[in-house]
C-alpha positions in Angstrom: -22.2 12.5 10.2 -19.8 10.6 8.3 -16.9 8.4 9.8 -13.3 9.3 9.0 -13.6 5.8 6.9 -16.6 6.8 5.0 -14.9 10.2 4.1 -11.6 8.5 3.1 -12.9 5.5 1.2 -15.9 7.2 -0.5 -17.1 5.5 -3.6 -16.5 7.5 -6.8 -14.7 4.9 -9.2 -11.3 6.1 -8.5 -8.7 4.1 -6.2 -6.8 5.2 -3.0 -3.0 5.3 -3.0 -0.8 4.5 -0.3 2.7 6.0 -0.5 6.2 5.7 1.2 8.5 8.3 -0.2 12.0 8.4 -0.7 12.7 4.8 -0.4 15.9 3.0 -1.7 16.8 -0.7 -2.3 17.1 -1.7 1.4 13.6 -0.3 1.8 12.4 -2.7 -0.6 14.0 -5.7 1.1 12.0 -4.6 4.3 8.9 -4.5 2.5 9.2 -7.8 1.0 10.4 -9.2 4.6 7.2 -7.7 5.9 5.0 -9.3 2.9 6.1 -12.7 4.4 3.6 -11.9 7.1 0.6 -11.6 4.7 -1.1 -13.8 2.1 0.7 -12.4 -1.4 0.1 -13.2 -4.9 2.8 -12.2 -7.1 2.7 -12.0 -11.0 5.3 -10.7 -13.8 3.7 -10.1 -17.2 0.4 -11.7 -16.0 1.6 -15.0 -15.2 2.1 -16.3 -11.4 5.9 -16.1 -10.3 7.8 -16.7 -7.3 9.0 -14.0 -5.1 12.6 -14.7 -5.9 12.0 -14.5 -9.8 10.2 -11.3 -9.3 12.9 -9.6 -7.4 15.2 -10.5 -9.9 13.7 -8.2 -12.5 11.8 -5.9 -10.3 13.2 -2.8 -11.8 15.2 -4.1 -14.9 12.0 -4.7 -16.7 9.1 -2.5 -18.1 6.7 -5.7 -18.2 3.9 -5.7 -15.5 5.0 -6.8 -12.1 2.1 -7.0 -9.4 1.6 -8.1 -5.8 -1.6 -8.8 -4.6 -1.3 -8.3 -0.8 -4.5 -10.0 0.9 -5.9 -8.2 4.1 -8.6 -10.4 5.1 -11.2 -9.4 2.3 -9.2 -6.3 1.3 -6.7 -6.4 -1.6 -3.6 -3.8 -1.7 -1.9 -4.0 -5.1 1.7 -2.9 -5.4 2.9 -2.3 -8.9 6.6 -1.5 -8.3 6.8 1.5 -10.5 10.3 3.0 -9.4 12.6 2.4 -6.6 12.6 5.7 -4.8 8.8 5.4 -3.8 6.6 2.5 -2.9 3.2 2.9 -4.2 0.3 0.6 -3.5 -3.2 0.9 -4.4 -6.7 -0.2 -2.9 -10.3 0.0 -4.3 -12.6 1.6 -2.0 -15.4 -0.7 -3.2 -13.7 -3.4 -0.9 -13.9 -1.2 2.3 -17.5 -2.3 3.4 -16.8 -2.2 7.3 -14.8 -0.3 9.8 -12.7 -3.7 10.2 -11.7 -3.8 6.5 -10.7 0.0 6.8 -8.8 -1.1 10.1 -7.0 -3.7 8.2 -5.7 -1.0 5.7 -4.7 1.1 8.5 -2.8 -1.7 10.4 -0.8 -2.5 7.1 0.1 1.1 6.7 1.3 0.8 10.6 3.2 -2.2 10.0 4.9 -1.1 6.9 5.8 2.5 8.2 7.2 0.8 11.4 9.2 -1.7 9.2 10.8 0.9 7.1 10.7 3.5 9.9 9.1 6.1 7.4 5.7 7.9 7.2 2.9 6.2 5.1 0.1 8.0 3.6 -3.4 7.1 2.1 -4.2 9.6 -0.6 -6.9 10.0 -3.4 -5.6 8.0 -6.7 -3.0 10.0 -8.5 -3.0 13.0 -5.8 -0.1 12.4 -3.2 -1.0 15.8 -1.7 -4.5 14.9 -1.0 -3.9 12.9 2.2 -6.8 11.1 4.2 -4.7 9.3 6.9 -0.8 9.4 7.8 1.4 7.1 9.7 3.4 9.3 11.5 6.4 6.8 12.3 7.9 9.3 14.8 5.0 9.2 17.0 3.9 5.6 15.9 0.4 6.5 15.1 -2.1 7.2 12.3 -3.6 10.7 11.9 -6.7 11.4 10.0 -6.0 14.4 7.9 -9.6 15.5 6.3 -8.4 15.9 2.7 
């Protein structure tokens, strides 16, 4: 029988997305505060950049902006698409152990707790296809067999 992690992080060549919906500029500030707790690499148009420089141009430019958040062996990417939604992605091929998946869920909990919002992990490009949800009002992760 497959575990929740094996079901959610099946390997089909697509990514998994993590969403925080209905965000505003103040939520992004809290997000960046949270990132200070992690090893993060920032790039702007493919070049390494400091966080202050990235924040200046965050939603003003169409050039590629990326934060690679390292959770031990797992990397979560944020591309900064729009102000009203934090969208991150993860490659399921990086989830080799239950501990790897646990790092992702702990990150979701930390994010949701900091922003006081629900956070979901879904199939790529399918925000309605939810695998895990951090329910901030209950302060727990729920598995929703997508």
